[in-house]
Each structure stands twice: as C-alpha cells, then as structure tokens.
C-alpha positions in Angstrom: 41.4 -34.7 -41.2 43.3 -37.7 -39.8 45.7 -35.5 -37.8 42.8 -33.5 -36.3 41.1 -36.8 -35.2 44.4 -38.0 -33.6 44.9 -34.7 -31.8 41.4 -34.6 -30.6 41.7 -38.1 -29.2 45.0 -37.3 -27.5 43.4 -34.1 -25.9 40.5 -36.2 -24.6 42.8 -38.8 -23.2 45.0 -36.2 -21.5 41.9 -34.5 -20.0 40.6 -37.9 -18.7 44.0 -38.7 -17.1 44.1 -35.3 -15.5 40.6 -35.7 -14.1 41.4 -39.2 -12.8 44.6 -37.8 -11.1 42.7 -35.0 -9.5 39.9 -37.2 -8.2 42.4 -39.7 -7.0 44.0 -37.0 -4.9 40.8 -36.3 -3.0 40.2 -37.9 0.4 37.5 -40.5 0.8 35.4 -37.9 2.6 35.7 -35.4 -0.2 34.8 -38.1 -2.8 31.8 -39.1 -0.6 30.7 -35.4 -0.6 30.4 -35.5 -4.4 28.8 -38.9 -4.4 31.7 -41.1 -5.5 33.8 -43.8 -3.9 37.4 -44.5 -4.9 36.2 -47.4 -7.0 33.9 -45.1 -9.0 36.7 -42.9 -10.2 37.5 -44.7 -13.5 33.9 -45.2 -14.4 33.0 -41.6 -13.6 35.9 -40.4 -15.8 34.9 -42.7 -18.7 31.3 -41.5 -18.5 32.3 -37.9 -18.2 30.4 -37.6 -15.0 
C-alpha cells in the first residue's frame, strides 16, 4: 500500500515536470494560441489544465 502511494506520487511528479518542460519549450505565440502566458505554466501544470 505505502509503496503504491509513493510510486503513484512519483509518476504524477514526473508527468508534471514533463508537461512543464514541454510547455516551456513553446514560443510565446504558441502559448498564446492555447490561452497561456509563460507565467501561467506552473499554475496550469498544478491545476492539470
């Protein structure tokens, strides 16, 4: 049980970091096209937007 919770948390953390990296690689224009600014990236990742 404990191990599954830890693994699940690590997987979620890894997915969030990957998403943040991918969004960070976009240009400001591309971010604007999807309704984000560079400053919105961390909030969007946290909220799963």
